[in-house]
N, C-alpha and C positions, 0 to 999 in steps of 0.2 A: 866908947867903948872897945868890947875887944870882939873877937867874931864869932864866940857865940851867939852872945846878945847879936851881932847884923844879921848872921843865917837866922837864928828865929825873928825876925823882923818880917826877913825879907820871901819869907815862904812863906806870911799872910796876910802880904798885900793883897788888891784886890788886883783882880785884870785872868783874864783870856786864859783857855784853858790849857793849850798847848803855851803861855808866859808861862804860869806856872808851874808844870811841869817845868821844864828852865830855870824857877828860879829855885826847885826845891835839890835841882840836879849842880845849879853854881853854887847852892849852902852846902850841898857835901863836898865841892869841892876844896871849897874855901875851911871846911875844916877836918878833913887828913890829910895828914902826914907826907907830904912829895907827892909828885903828878901822877895824875891815871889815865893810860890812854883814852877808856871811855866810859859809858855809860850809858845808862838806860833807867827811865819811870813809866813802869805800866799807869796807869792814875781811873782808877775806876772798879768797881764793886768783882768780884771771884767771876766769873765771864769771861767771852770771845770775844765780845767788845776790849776787853781792855784788854787785852792783848794784840789784837790790831791797832787799834788807837791810843803813839805811842810816842813819848822820844826815846830812839837812838842815837847817842855817837862817838862818832867815831877819829878819832886823831883830831879833834872841836869842829868836825866837820857829822852834819847831817848824814842817818843811814832809814837808808830803806827794810823795813819789817818784811821777809819772807812772806812769798807770797801762801804758802803752805800756812802760816800761822793764821791765818783764818780755823775760824770757831777750833781753834785748840783755848784751853779757861788757863786763866793764868796759874790753877794748885799742878794742871797737864804737863804747865812749857817747865815752869818749875819743879816739880814733884817733890809735892808739901799736899800734907794730910791739914785742909784749910781751920778743920774743927780745930786744929792744934794750935794749931799757930796762932790763934784770936785767943787760945787760953792760957795763952803762955801770957807773962806781963812785959816778956825784954822779946826786943823788936831791933834786934842787929844784932849778926851774924858773920864773920868768916867766912865765907864757898867749903872753906878745908871742916869747918863744924859741922853741915850738911849735907855733904856731899861728895865722897871720897875720889879719889880718881877712876872709878876704872864705871862709877854712876853719870862722874859728871858728863862727859861726853855723847851719854846716852838719853839725853831729857835736848829735850825740842830747845829750846829759848839756845843754851850752849850748844846744840849742833848746830841751827840754822844757821845763828848770829851770831854768836863768842866768835866759837874757836875759828869762822873759818879768819876774822879778822889779828886771831896769833894768841887773845886773849886766854890766860888760862888760871886766874884766878881775878874771886868779888869777892867785897863786902855788900850786905843783902840789906837792906831794911822796909819791914814786913810794916807796911803801912795801917794799923789796924789799932779799935777801941770801938769795948760795950757790946764785942763777940759778932763785927764787921768789920771783914777788910775793905779799904780802901782805892789798894795794889800797892806795887810797888817796885820798889828803886834801887838802885846801886851804881858802881865803880866797880872796872873793872882793871886790871895789868898783866903785862905781856912778862914774858919767862927775862929775867934780869932787872924789873923795876923795885923794889922793895916792897916784901909782906903786909899786909894789914896785919896791925892787931888791937891789941885789945882799949890802947887808948884808942881809936881809931872807932873801936865800936863805940866803946864809952861814948867818946861825943855825938854819935848820931841817937848815939839815947837820951840825952840831953836834948836831941833836936826832934827827936819827933811828935812827941804833945803838939808840937805846936804846924806842925804837916799836918797830922790829923785836924789841926782845928783846920788850918787851911783847904783841909779835903774837903771835910765837912759843909766850905765854907759854896767851897768852888764848885761842889753836884747839888747842890740846893739851887744855886745862880742858872746856871747849865738848864736842869732841869728845870725851871720856869721860862727861858727863855726859848727850849724850844717847843717848850706847851703854846709861847705864847707864837711862835710864831704859826706852827698849826692852827692853832684856831685863830691867825688872821686870815690862814686859806678859805678856810671851813664854817668862823662862827659858830661856834653848836662845842657846848666844853660836854654832852654824854655823854656815856658811851667809851670805850677804848678808842686811845690813841699809836698808826699806825704808822711812821717815817721810811718811807721805802727807799732806796738809792734806786734809780732809774735804770744806770748802768752796771750796775755791777749786781744789778739782781738782789737786792736782797736788805732786810731791813734792821735800817741801820738806832731808832733810837722806838720808843713807844711808852706810852703809860696811860693807867687808868685810875681815875680821882680815889671809885667810885671799890673797889676790886683790889687796887692790886695789879701791877703786873711782877708773873716769875716767868724767867724769859725759859724756862724750859718746858715749859709746857703752855704758854699762853702764846707764845713767837713757835717757836719751830716748828710744831706741828703743822702750826697754816701757814707760812711762812711762801711757799711759793704759790701755796693759791693766794694767798697776800697781793702779790705779787704779781700775777697773770690779771688777774680783776683792773686792780689799779691800771694799768693796758693797757685793758683790754676796754674800759671808762674813756680813760683821757683819745686814746684814736676817735675811738665814736664819736668823744667830743668834738676833738680836729675835724674828721670828714663831714662832718652834719648826720650823721648816720642815729641810725635808735640805739637809748642808751640799754643796752644791757641787760638781765635781770637782777637784779641786788644777789650776790652765792647771800648764800643758807652755810655756815662754817659749823663742823663738826659741835661742837660744844652751847647749838640749837642756836647761835645771833646771829645775825646777817649784816653783812655790808648797805655801811647808807650815805656814806660821805666818798665823793672823792675829788682832790684838791692837787694841785700842783704845785706847784713850790721852787722856780729856780734863781738860784746864787742869793740865796741868802748867809752872808756868812756863818750864823746862827750852822748851821750846816756843810759852812766851808766852800757854800758856794754852789757844794752837789746840784745833779737834776736829780730832782725830787719830786716825790706825789706821796699826801697827807691821807692815812685811811681812817675811817669814824666807822669804828662794830660797836652797833646797837647790841647790847646784853638781849634775849633772849626775851627778858618782857620786853627793854621797849623795843625790841622789833616787833614783835606782837600788836602794841601800837601805832606804830610808822604805820603797815602793814593798810591800817582803816583808815577810812573820809574823815576827814573836821570833826562830818558832822552821825558817824557811826564813836568817834571816838567821847564823843559830850551825853551820845547815851552809854555807851561804856562805863563809864565813872559814871554815870546814877544810878545802874544796877548796880554796878561794884559796891557802891556806898549803901546798898538799901532802897531804893525806891520803891514805890511799885508801877505799875503801867501805868495809874492813872495819870501821878506822877512825874511819871518820863517827864508823859505828852503836854500838863501842863506846863512842866520847868523849860521847854524843848521850845512851843510855840506847835506840835505838831497836831496830827489827832490819833487817837490810840491803834488804829488801827494800821493808817503810816511808821509807827514806832516798831510795828511785831514785823512790819517788811523790815525798817532796820535790824530788824535783834538775830530778822533769819538767814539776812546780810550777814551781819559782825560772824556769828556761832558758822555761817560754814566759814569766814574767812582763814576764821581760826582759831576753825577744828573741835570746836566741841558742843555738846549739845544741850546743854543746861544753865542755868544762871548761878550754881555751885562750881561747876566745871571755868565757866568765865573767870568766878572769882581767884580761883584757886591758879590758871592762867593768867593773869593779867598780874596781882598782889602775890602770888610766893613764884618761885621756879623749884619747888620740891613739881612731885610727877599726880597723877591724882591718884596717885592710891591711899596720901598725905591726908592727915585732919584739915577738913578747910581752917582754913588761916583767920585770922579775923579781920571784918572788915574796916579797911584805911580810914574810913571815916567813923563814929556812930551813926548806922540807922536811927534815922528820922520816927515814931511810935508808930507809926501809920504803914510801917515797911509789910513786903508781904511775905520779906523773906523771914521774920521776927510771928510775922505770923503762922508762917506754914504755907501758906497760898501761895507760890510765881506759876505768875497768872498767865508771862511773855512764856514761859519755857511748853 
């Protein structure tokens, strides 16, 4: 087996996030002719977390990423246009092809991490496929060491598809592992999950199975609120105080649950908190009592007042009392508003959405006689 085949195989082996980054670096060391004094691997999609969560080697030893790297996107740190990079079939470049001698020292990565160690050149591998950037890896050399050449870039191009395959699998494994840890702490799937590093006071992972997560839109605007709410909730439990009122978020959702995660290797043993945020629709249901939820579901499904009473085992007057109570909690005035509130997140001015189930033949909604309004 030649060096290329060996390098390709080692980057697709299963392992931890950190071991994957190191295997990518070792594979590049094996393929590029001549010694390299530095190496880096930023694994993850194009956002600040990928830049902060990295493996950086200087003379064979791990080097920390400068604290100023927090909040810096990979595209900013390395000065490239993400759309242009992922649109190109090419993945490997010598640094001289990408940046001039004047541009390179101004970029955050080279300014804060590279130049300080005397590195004057690099070879860079953009790990991308299908319009998605999974990270950046590369080797660095000092003045006097051999220059990176076209042959080096060609060898990394041959390695790139295997790095992409390993990256895809590693991201999937990491996401499932983190979600499993969060769910073990909370015991419920519905809604968005946010894991907070309590010492660094920042969100380090987030997921939403139903809607997905856009970090810039869904995390950055509420990060401070999530951090504060998590600390208040955990502190209240620790001291036996009354839990704070669930925080309503600008999106219309609300914090539904908070739990501590201590020493979990998935989150590198950090002191964390996991926060579950219910969507606007789910948050509305969670403000209701169990009986109010039962009646709300029957109303939304189209049952008349008589049938709601019969199905719930209550008198019609008791049902009316519950209806007035749940209308007050949800801020609605009639059954049509209730349907819009619980079935569709759109505003009350939008057309009334279809009921979640086919209404029964005697439905008061069908007959146009909403006796419970």
